[in-house]
N, C-alpha and C positions, 0 to 999 in steps of 0.2 A: 461441512461448512458453509454454505452458500454467502456470497455476495450481496444477497438480496437484504439483508439485515440491514442496510442503511439509503439513503435516498442518493444513490449515484448520480442523479440525474445534477443534482448541486451538487455533489463533490468536483463530478466532471467538466460541470459550466469554467469552460474556458481553455481545457485542457489539451494538448495533441493527441494524437492517436498512442504512442508510445506512450505517453504520461497515463492515458490512462488504461492501459494494458499494464506497466509497472503498478497502479493503485490499485485496478482491481488485483493482481497476484498478493499485495500486501491484504487486502480485504478477504481475500482466504487463507492466508498464511500472516497473522497479526505479527509474528516477529518471527524472524528469520536470521539466521546467521550471514554475515557480510557474503564474506566465499558463496557460500550455498546458492543464496540471491542471488550475486552474481552470474554464475554457472549457471541457476535453473531460467534465469530472465537470456541470458545469451542463447543457450541453448530449446529451452521451450516455448519461451514465448518469440522469440526472434528478434533479441532489442541489440541495438548494434553495438549501443556501448550504455549499458544499464547505469555505471557510475553514474555518470553523468547525468540521468534520468532520473536516478535516485537525491543528487545532489541539488537537482532543481526543485521536486518534491518537499525534500527537506525545506529549503528556500523558502517555500510556501506554505510551510506549517504541516503538509497532508500526511509528513514521514518524521522518524526521529532517529537518530545516531546513539546506538547504545554500545556499551562495551564490547566491540566487535560483532555488532549486531544491528538491525534497521529493524524498526514497528512502527506500526500508523501510530501517529498522534495519538497523545492521551485521551481529546476529545474523542475523538473516531473511534478508540478502542471503549470509550465508555457507553457509546451511542450504542456499537456493537452488541455490546454486554447487555445494557439495558432491553436492545429490542428482539436477543434471541431468547433472552431468560424472562420478557414479559414484564421486566421489573422499572419503576419508574426514579 
């Protein structure tokens, strides 16, 4: 699943480099357990403090916290689904 399913320019507007990489990670992995996401972001994406970046993206409404997981915000998830399936 590629992250080309949404308008990244619009989503990434005003974000720093680490924030863009974290959001891109969640565009590829729509919902991830909090521990796994933190580990993968540190190791694979070389994010120094993923918890801080995640918190900022949650405050911005781009991500949501679930029970033990981090998800793309509902509106973004729905857009990803619509574009990937061709449904309106």
